[in-house]
PDB file with one MODEL, atoms N, CA, C and O in Angstrom:
MODEL        1
ATOM      1  N   MET A   1       7.536 -14.241   0.902  1.00  0.00           N
ATOM      2  CA  MET A   1       5.977 -14.409   1.083  1.00  0.00           C
ATOM      3  C   MET A   1       5.975 -13.455  -0.051  1.00  0.00           C
ATOM      4  O   MET A   1       6.584 -12.496   0.423  1.00  0.00           O
ATOM      5  N   SER A   2       5.670 -13.163  -1.202  1.00  0.00           N
ATOM      6  CA  SER A   2       5.569 -11.836  -1.906  1.00  0.00           C
ATOM      7  C   SER A   2       3.957 -11.669  -2.169  1.00  0.00           C
ATOM      8  O   SER A   2       3.144 -12.588  -2.262  1.00  0.00           O
ATOM      9  N   LEU A   3       3.707 -10.286  -2.263  1.00  0.00           N
ATOM     10  CA  LEU A   3       2.432  -9.653  -1.943  1.00  0.00           C
ATOM     11  C   LEU A   3       2.140  -9.199  -3.276  1.00  0.00           C
ATOM     12  O   LEU A   3       2.925  -8.628  -4.033  1.00  0.00           O
ATOM     13  N   LYS A   4       0.582  -9.593  -3.564  1.00  0.00           N
ATOM     14  CA  LYS A   4       0.025  -9.107  -4.660  1.00  0.00           C
ATOM     15  C   LYS A   4      -1.017  -7.757  -4.117  1.00  0.00           C
ATOM     16  O   LYS A   4      -1.377  -7.547  -2.959  1.00  0.00           O
ATOM     17  N   TRP A   5      -1.292  -7.097  -5.125  1.00  0.00           N
ATOM     18  CA  TRP A   5      -2.310  -6.121  -4.808  1.00  0.00           C
ATOM     19  C   TRP A   5      -3.742  -6.108  -3.650  1.00  0.00           C
ATOM     20  O   TRP A   5      -4.341  -5.206  -3.065  1.00  0.00           O
ATOM     21  N   THR A   6      -3.891  -7.715  -3.711  1.00  0.00           N
ATOM     22  CA  THR A   6      -5.363  -7.988  -3.434  1.00  0.00           C
ATOM     23  C   THR A   6      -4.781  -7.939  -1.375  1.00  0.00           C
ATOM     24  O   THR A   6      -5.649  -7.954  -0.502  1.00  0.00           O
ATOM     25  N   ASP A   7      -3.790  -7.904  -1.144  1.00  0.00           N
ATOM     26  CA  ASP A   7      -3.239  -8.648   0.252  1.00  0.00           C
ATOM     27  C   ASP A   7      -2.955  -6.921   1.376  1.00  0.00           C
ATOM     28  O   ASP A   7      -1.985  -6.462   1.980  1.00  0.00           O
ATOM     29  N   THR A   8      -4.591  -6.402   1.128  1.00  0.00           N
ATOM     30  CA  THR A   8      -4.144  -5.139   1.424  1.00  0.00           C
ATOM     31  C   THR A   8      -3.827  -4.672   2.680  1.00  0.00           C
ATOM     32  O   THR A   8      -3.304  -3.590   2.947  1.00  0.00           O
ATOM     33  N   LEU A   9      -4.207  -5.634   3.518  1.00  0.00           N
ATOM     34  CA  LEU A   9      -3.450  -5.682   4.919  1.00  0.00           C
ATOM     35  C   LEU A   9      -2.442  -5.473   5.373  1.00  0.00           C
ATOM     36  O   LEU A   9      -2.138  -4.515   6.084  1.00  0.00           O
ATOM     37  N   ASP A  10      -1.317  -6.956   4.778  1.00  0.00           N
ATOM     38  CA  ASP A  10      -0.444  -7.161   4.607  1.00  0.00           C
ATOM     39  C   ASP A  10       0.287  -6.029   4.431  1.00  0.00           C
ATOM     40  O   ASP A  10       0.941  -5.530   5.347  1.00  0.00           O
ATOM     41  N   ILE A  11       0.202  -5.317   2.682  1.00  0.00           N
ATOM     42  CA  ILE A  11       0.433  -3.898   2.499  1.00  0.00           C
ATOM     43  C   ILE A  11       0.688  -3.072   3.254  1.00  0.00           C
ATOM     44  O   ILE A  11       1.818  -2.604   3.394  1.00  0.00           O
ATOM     45  N   ALA A  12      -0.369  -2.711   3.924  1.00  0.00           N
ATOM     46  CA  ALA A  12      -0.472  -1.516   4.728  1.00  0.00           C
ATOM     47  C   ALA A  12       0.480  -1.617   6.373  1.00  0.00           C
ATOM     48  O   ALA A  12       0.767  -0.765   7.214  1.00  0.00           O
ATOM     49  N   ILE A  13       0.730  -3.027   6.264  1.00  0.00           N
ATOM     50  CA  ILE A  13       1.420  -3.328   7.637  1.00  0.00           C
ATOM     51  C   ILE A  13       2.905  -3.088   6.617  1.00  0.00           C
ATOM     52  O   ILE A  13       3.753  -2.442   7.233  1.00  0.00           O
ATOM     53  N   ALA A  14       3.261  -3.426   5.443  1.00  0.00           N
ATOM     54  CA  ALA A  14       4.596  -3.018   5.500  1.00  0.00           C
ATOM     55  C   ALA A  14       4.730  -1.564   5.211  1.00  0.00           C
ATOM     56  O   ALA A  14       5.762  -0.984   5.547  1.00  0.00           O
ATOM     57  N   LEU A  15       3.628  -0.848   4.530  1.00  0.00           N
ATOM     58  CA  LEU A  15       3.852   0.505   4.433  1.00  0.00           C
ATOM     59  C   LEU A  15       4.241   0.820   5.954  1.00  0.00           C
ATOM     60  O   LEU A  15       5.417   1.105   6.182  1.00  0.00           O
ATOM     61  N   CYS A  16       3.542   0.793   6.754  1.00  0.00           N
ATOM     62  CA  CYS A  16       3.534   0.944   7.926  1.00  0.00           C
ATOM     63  C   CYS A  16       4.843   1.219   8.668  1.00  0.00           C
ATOM     64  O   CYS A  16       5.136   2.226   9.312  1.00  0.00           O
ATOM     65  N   GLU A  17       5.485   0.248   8.474  1.00  0.00           N
ATOM     66  CA  GLU A  17       6.797  -0.037   8.794  1.00  0.00           C
ATOM     67  C   GLU A  17       7.782   0.601   7.922  1.00  0.00           C
ATOM     68  O   GLU A  17       8.644   1.229   8.537  1.00  0.00           O
ATOM     69  N   ALA A  18       7.889   0.602   6.475  1.00  0.00           N
ATOM     70  CA  ALA A  18       8.408   1.312   5.458  1.00  0.00           C
ATOM     71  C   ALA A  18       8.186   2.880   6.105  1.00  0.00           C
ATOM     72  O   ALA A  18       9.270   3.439   6.272  1.00  0.00           O
ATOM     73  N   HIS A  19       7.492   3.364   6.339  1.00  0.00           N
ATOM     74  CA  HIS A  19       7.057   4.812   6.174  1.00  0.00           C
ATOM     75  C   HIS A  19       6.674   5.005   7.684  1.00  0.00           C
ATOM     76  O   HIS A  19       5.498   5.343   7.549  1.00  0.00           O
ATOM     77  N   PRO A  20       6.890   5.007   8.919  1.00  0.00           N
ATOM     78  CA  PRO A  20       6.345   5.142  10.212  1.00  0.00           C
ATOM     79  C   PRO A  20       5.958   6.562  10.159  1.00  0.00           C
ATOM     80  O   PRO A  20       4.924   6.910  10.727  1.00  0.00           O
ATOM     81  N   ASP A  21       6.798   7.539   9.439  1.00  0.00           N
ATOM     82  CA  ASP A  21       6.225   9.348   9.980  1.00  0.00           C
ATOM     83  C   ASP A  21       5.184   9.704   9.250  1.00  0.00           C
ATOM     84  O   ASP A  21       4.737  10.849   9.328  1.00  0.00           O
ATOM     85  N   VAL A  22       4.646   8.764   8.427  1.00  0.00           N
ATOM     86  CA  VAL A  22       3.729   9.236   7.412  1.00  0.00           C
ATOM     87  C   VAL A  22       2.348   9.079   7.748  1.00  0.00           C
ATOM     88  O   VAL A  22       1.932   8.037   8.254  1.00  0.00           O
ATOM     89  N   ASP A  23       1.339  10.430   7.396  1.00  0.00           N
ATOM     90  CA  ASP A  23      -0.071  10.189   7.965  1.00  0.00           C
ATOM     91  C   ASP A  23      -0.685   9.584   6.779  1.00  0.00           C
ATOM     92  O   ASP A  23      -0.915  10.290   5.797  1.00  0.00           O
ATOM     93  N   PRO A  24      -1.040   8.026   6.793  1.00  0.00           N
ATOM     94  CA  PRO A  24      -2.013   7.784   5.361  1.00  0.00           C
ATOM     95  C   PRO A  24      -3.406   8.442   4.653  1.00  0.00           C
ATOM     96  O   PRO A  24      -4.041   8.513   3.601  1.00  0.00           O
ATOM     97  N   LYS A  25      -3.385   8.711   5.557  1.00  0.00           N
ATOM     98  CA  LYS A  25      -4.399  10.411   5.369  1.00  0.00           C
ATOM     99  C   LYS A  25      -3.953  11.234   4.117  1.00  0.00           C
ATOM    100  O   LYS A  25      -4.718  11.324   3.157  1.00  0.00           O
ATOM    101  N   THR A  26      -2.777  11.812   4.112  1.00  0.00           N
ATOM    102  CA  THR A  26      -2.599  12.937   3.341  1.00  0.00           C
ATOM    103  C   THR A  26      -1.390  12.259   2.106  1.00  0.00           C
ATOM    104  O   THR A  26      -0.446  12.977   1.778  1.00  0.00           O
ATOM    105  N   ILE A  27      -1.537  10.885   1.514  1.00  0.00           N
ATOM    106  CA  ILE A  27      -0.674  10.359   0.341  1.00  0.00           C
ATOM    107  C   ILE A  27      -1.408  10.225  -0.383  1.00  0.00           C
ATOM    108  O   ILE A  27      -2.409   9.578  -0.076  1.00  0.00           O
ATOM    109  N   ARG A  28      -1.266  10.788  -1.743  1.00  0.00           N
ATOM    110  CA  ARG A  28      -1.469  10.606  -3.158  1.00  0.00           C
ATOM    111  C   ARG A  28      -1.912   9.270  -3.559  1.00  0.00           C
ATOM    112  O   ARG A  28      -1.301   8.434  -2.893  1.00  0.00           O
ATOM    113  N   PHE A  29      -2.531   8.867  -4.182  1.00  0.00           N
ATOM    114  CA  PHE A  29      -2.639   7.531  -4.714  1.00  0.00           C
ATOM    115  C   PHE A  29      -1.672   7.524  -5.609  1.00  0.00           C
ATOM    116  O   PHE A  29      -1.176   6.407  -5.457  1.00  0.00           O
ATOM    117  N   THR A  30      -1.130   8.020  -6.386  1.00  0.00           N
ATOM    118  CA  THR A  30      -0.609   7.928  -7.342  1.00  0.00           C
ATOM    119  C   THR A  30       1.084   7.885  -6.552  1.00  0.00           C
ATOM    120  O   THR A  30       2.149   7.511  -7.043  1.00  0.00           O
ATOM    121  N   ASP A  31       0.842   8.318  -5.451  1.00  0.00           N
ATOM    122  CA  ASP A  31       2.839   8.010  -4.293  1.00  0.00           C
ATOM    123  C   ASP A  31       2.047   6.614  -4.233  1.00  0.00           C
ATOM    124  O   ASP A  31       2.411   5.819  -5.100  1.00  0.00           O
ATOM    125  N   LEU A  32       1.230   6.254  -3.540  1.00  0.00           N
ATOM    126  CA  LEU A  32       0.722   5.517  -2.746  1.00  0.00           C
ATOM    127  C   LEU A  32       1.160   4.039  -3.863  1.00  0.00           C
ATOM    128  O   LEU A  32       1.783   3.017  -3.578  1.00  0.00           O
ATOM    129  N   MET A  33       0.750   4.325  -4.719  1.00  0.00           N
ATOM    130  CA  MET A  33       1.329   2.746  -6.093  1.00  0.00           C
ATOM    131  C   MET A  33       2.764   2.925  -5.860  1.00  0.00           C
ATOM    132  O   MET A  33       3.354   1.865  -5.651  1.00  0.00           O
ATOM    133  N   GLN A  34       3.417   3.891  -5.843  1.00  0.00           N
ATOM    134  CA  GLN A  34       4.788   3.864  -6.197  1.00  0.00           C
ATOM    135  C   GLN A  34       5.436   3.038  -5.148  1.00  0.00           C
ATOM    136  O   GLN A  34       6.155   2.059  -5.350  1.00  0.00           O
ATOM    137  N   TRP A  35       5.092   3.557  -3.979  1.00  0.00           N
ATOM    138  CA  TRP A  35       5.372   3.254  -2.576  1.00  0.00           C
ATOM    139  C   TRP A  35       5.169   1.823  -2.547  1.00  0.00           C
ATOM    140  O   TRP A  35       6.185   1.216  -2.208  1.00  0.00           O
ATOM    141  N   VAL A  36       4.110   1.062  -2.815  1.00  0.00           N
ATOM    142  CA  VAL A  36       3.672  -0.447  -2.779  1.00  0.00           C
ATOM    143  C   VAL A  36       4.660  -0.887  -3.642  1.00  0.00           C
ATOM    144  O   VAL A  36       5.479  -1.744  -3.311  1.00  0.00           O
ATOM    145  N   MET A  37       4.627  -0.209  -5.027  1.00  0.00           N
ATOM    146  CA  MET A  37       5.290  -1.119  -5.847  1.00  0.00           C
ATOM    147  C   MET A  37       6.962  -1.209  -5.116  1.00  0.00           C
ATOM    148  O   MET A  37       7.529  -2.298  -5.202  1.00  0.00           O
ATOM    149  N   ALA A  38       7.532  -0.301  -4.571  1.00  0.00           N
ATOM    150  CA  ALA A  38       8.769  -0.127  -4.165  1.00  0.00           C
ATOM    151  C   ALA A  38       9.225  -1.571  -2.943  1.00  0.00           C
ATOM    152  O   ALA A  38      10.274  -2.199  -2.798  1.00  0.00           O
ATOM    153  N   LEU A  39       8.036  -1.646  -2.330  1.00  0.00           N
ATOM    154  CA  LEU A  39       8.497  -2.054  -1.701  1.00  0.00           C
ATOM    155  C   LEU A  39       8.913  -3.856  -1.543  1.00  0.00           C
ATOM    156  O   LEU A  39       7.873  -4.490  -1.722  1.00  0.00           O
ATOM    157  N   PRO A  40      10.225  -4.888  -1.239  1.00  0.00           N
ATOM    158  CA  PRO A  40      10.663  -5.521  -1.200  1.00  0.00           C
ATOM    159  C   PRO A  40       9.920  -6.707  -1.632  1.00  0.00           C
ATOM    160  O   PRO A  40      10.339  -7.434  -2.533  1.00  0.00           O
ATOM    161  N   GLU A  41       8.714  -6.935  -0.941  1.00  0.00           N
ATOM    162  CA  GLU A  41       8.180  -8.172  -0.823  1.00  0.00           C
ATOM    163  C   GLU A  41       6.944  -8.370  -1.849  1.00  0.00           C
ATOM    164  O   GLU A  41       6.280  -9.399  -1.974  1.00  0.00           O
ATOM    165  N   PHE A  42       6.779  -7.112  -2.582  1.00  0.00           N
ATOM    166  CA  PHE A  42       5.607  -6.697  -3.728  1.00  0.00           C
ATOM    167  C   PHE A  42       6.094  -7.816  -4.941  1.00  0.00           C
ATOM    168  O   PHE A  42       7.229  -8.233  -5.172  1.00  0.00           O
ATOM    169  N   ALA A  43       5.094  -8.065  -5.468  1.00  0.00           N
ATOM    170  CA  ALA A  43       5.439  -9.081  -6.803  1.00  0.00           C
ATOM    171  C   ALA A  43       3.562  -9.022  -7.459  1.00  0.00           C
ATOM    172  O   ALA A  43       2.627  -9.703  -7.036  1.00  0.00           O
ATOM    173  N   ASP A  44       3.536  -8.104  -8.437  1.00  0.00           N
ATOM    174  CA  ASP A  44       2.249  -7.949  -9.010  1.00  0.00           C
ATOM    175  C   ASP A  44       2.416  -7.058  -9.835  1.00  0.00           C
ATOM    176  O   ASP A  44       3.351  -6.265  -9.941  1.00  0.00           O
ATOM    177  N   ASP A  45       1.078  -7.232 -10.714  1.00  0.00           N
ATOM    178  CA  ASP A  45       1.585  -6.507 -12.053  1.00  0.00           C
ATOM    179  C   ASP A  45       0.748  -4.947 -11.825  1.00  0.00           C
ATOM    180  O   ASP A  45      -0.420  -4.935 -11.437  1.00  0.00           O
ATOM    181  N   PRO A  46       1.295  -4.028 -12.037  1.00  0.00           N
ATOM    182  CA  PRO A  46       0.943  -2.529 -12.050  1.00  0.00           C
ATOM    183  C   PRO A  46      -0.319  -3.083 -12.893  1.00  0.00           C
ATOM    184  O   PRO A  46      -1.015  -3.423 -11.936  1.00  0.00           O
ATOM    185  N   GLY A  47      -0.861  -3.311 -13.695  1.00  0.00           N
ATOM    186  CA  GLY A  47      -1.850  -2.812 -14.398  1.00  0.00           C
ATOM    187  C   GLY A  47      -2.745  -3.640 -13.549  1.00  0.00           C
ATOM    188  O   GLY A  47      -3.586  -4.005 -14.371  1.00  0.00           O
ATOM    189  N   HIS A  48      -3.019  -4.067 -12.613  1.00  0.00           N
ATOM    190  CA  HIS A  48      -3.904  -4.632 -11.912  1.00  0.00           C
ATOM    191  C   HIS A  48      -4.599  -3.911 -10.341  1.00  0.00           C
ATOM    192  O   HIS A  48      -5.267  -4.220  -9.354  1.00  0.00           O
ATOM    193  N   CYS A  49      -4.019  -2.987 -10.853  1.00  0.00           N
ATOM    194  CA  CYS A  49      -4.284  -1.853  -9.714  1.00  0.00           C
ATOM    195  C   CYS A  49      -5.030  -0.924  -9.906  1.00  0.00           C
ATOM    196  O   CYS A  49      -4.832  -0.305 -10.951  1.00  0.00           O
ATOM    197  N   GLY A  50      -6.108  -0.479  -9.048  1.00  0.00           N
ATOM    198  CA  GLY A  50      -6.976   0.416  -9.222  1.00  0.00           C
ATOM    199  C   GLY A  50      -7.545   1.289  -8.209  1.00  0.00           C
ATOM    200  O   GLY A  50      -7.271   0.822  -7.104  1.00  0.00           O
ATOM    201  N   GLU A  51      -8.149   2.243  -8.131  1.00  0.00           N
ATOM    202  CA  GLU A  51      -8.289   3.458  -7.346  1.00  0.00           C
ATOM    203  C   GLU A  51      -8.900   2.551  -6.160  1.00  0.00           C
ATOM    204  O   GLU A  51      -8.540   2.853  -5.022  1.00  0.00           O
ATOM    205  N   LYS A  52      -9.946   1.278  -6.342  1.00  0.00           N
ATOM    206  CA  LYS A  52     -10.632   0.791  -4.938  1.00  0.00           C
ATOM    207  C   LYS A  52      -9.417  -0.166  -4.409  1.00  0.00           C
ATOM    208  O   LYS A  52      -9.207  -0.172  -3.196  1.00  0.00           O
ATOM    209  N   ILE A  53      -8.774  -0.810  -5.087  1.00  0.00           N
ATOM    210  CA  ILE A  53      -7.395  -1.110  -4.557  1.00  0.00           C
ATOM    211  C   ILE A  53      -6.959  -0.505  -3.764  1.00  0.00           C
ATOM    212  O   ILE A  53      -6.887  -1.040  -2.658  1.00  0.00           O
ATOM    213  N   LEU A  54      -6.461   0.875  -3.919  1.00  0.00           N
ATOM    214  CA  LEU A  54      -5.692   1.723  -3.233  1.00  0.00           C
ATOM    215  C   LEU A  54      -6.153   2.671  -1.927  1.00  0.00           C
ATOM    216  O   LEU A  54      -5.643   3.158  -0.918  1.00  0.00           O
ATOM    217  N   GLU A  55      -7.611   2.610  -2.690  1.00  0.00           N
ATOM    218  CA  GLU A  55      -8.449   3.179  -1.197  1.00  0.00           C
ATOM    219  C   GLU A  55      -8.720   1.937  -0.027  1.00  0.00           C
ATOM    220  O   GLU A  55      -9.053   2.310   1.097  1.00  0.00           O
ATOM    221  N   ALA A  56      -8.646   1.180  -0.165  1.00  0.00           N
ATOM    222  CA  ALA A  56      -8.922  -0.058   0.847  1.00  0.00           C
ATOM    223  C   ALA A  56      -6.876  -0.205   1.420  1.00  0.00           C
ATOM    224  O   ALA A  56      -6.414  -0.067   2.553  1.00  0.00           O
ATOM    225  N   ILE A  57      -6.253  -0.466   0.316  1.00  0.00           N
ATOM    226  CA  ILE A  57      -4.885  -0.425   1.077  1.00  0.00           C
ATOM    227  C   ILE A  57      -4.695   1.127   1.989  1.00  0.00           C
ATOM    228  O   ILE A  57      -4.120   0.879   3.049  1.00  0.00           O
ATOM    229  N   GLN A  58      -5.029   2.649   1.844  1.00  0.00           N
ATOM    230  CA  GLN A  58      -5.044   3.325   2.126  1.00  0.00           C
ATOM    231  C   GLN A  58      -6.012   3.321   4.172  1.00  0.00           C
ATOM    232  O   GLN A  58      -5.600   3.672   5.277  1.00  0.00           O
ATOM    233  N   MET A  59      -7.150   2.816   3.749  1.00  0.00           N
ATOM    234  CA  MET A  59      -7.649   2.435   4.745  1.00  0.00           C
ATOM    235  C   MET A  59      -7.640   1.311   5.753  1.00  0.00           C
ATOM    236  O   MET A  59      -8.141   1.289   6.877  1.00  0.00           O
ATOM    237  N   ALA A  60      -7.056   0.511   5.196  1.00  0.00           N
ATOM    238  CA  ALA A  60      -6.095  -0.513   6.091  1.00  0.00           C
ATOM    239  C   ALA A  60      -5.103   0.056   6.833  1.00  0.00           C
ATOM    240  O   ALA A  60      -4.839  -0.252   7.996  1.00  0.00           O
ATOM    241  N   TRP A  61      -4.310   1.241   5.890  1.00  0.00           N
ATOM    242  CA  TRP A  61      -2.749   1.884   6.516  1.00  0.00           C
ATOM    243  C   TRP A  61      -3.736   2.563   8.189  1.00  0.00           C
ATOM    244  O   TRP A  61      -3.706   2.299   9.391  1.00  0.00           O
ATOM    245  N   MET A  62      -4.435   3.434   7.363  1.00  0.00           N
ATOM    246  CA  MET A  62      -5.042   4.239   8.843  1.00  0.00           C
ATOM    247  C   MET A  62      -4.904   3.466   9.785  1.00  0.00           C
ATOM    248  O   MET A  62      -4.140   3.796  10.692  1.00  0.00           O
ATOM    249  N   ASP A  63      -5.615   2.195   9.844  1.00  0.00           N
ATOM    250  CA  ASP A  63      -6.417   1.490  10.676  1.00  0.00           C
ATOM    251  C   ASP A  63      -4.766   0.896  11.517  1.00  0.00           C
ATOM    252  O   ASP A  63      -4.530   0.870  12.725  1.00  0.00           O
ATOM    253  N   GLU A  64      -4.154   0.618  10.745  1.00  0.00           N
ATOM    254  CA  GLU A  64      -2.875   0.223  11.619  1.00  0.00           C
ATOM    255  C   GLU A  64      -2.371   1.128  12.309  1.00  0.00           C
ATOM    256  O   GLU A  64      -1.676   0.701  13.231  1.00  0.00           O
ATOM    257  N   VAL A  65      -2.475   2.599  12.196  1.00  0.00           N
ATOM    258  CA  VAL A  65      -1.301   3.545  12.592  1.00  0.00           C
ATOM    259  C   VAL A  65      -2.366   3.982  14.299  1.00  0.00           C
ATOM    260  O   VAL A  65      -1.911   4.772  15.126  1.00  0.00           O
TER     261      VAL A  65
ENDMDL
END
């Protein structure tokens, strides 16, 4: 299964597993975008990412923690 930017919950779960010691409230969006793109199952165009998507990923990640 490949992840797209719109798969915010699945991305949040993957980030939780990849970075268990990180408080998602403290991450900068530039870092968050890089971490998402570094996920092995992620496959989407970086140009499709925007601040609203990063906010949604961050919120879902905070809910998972």
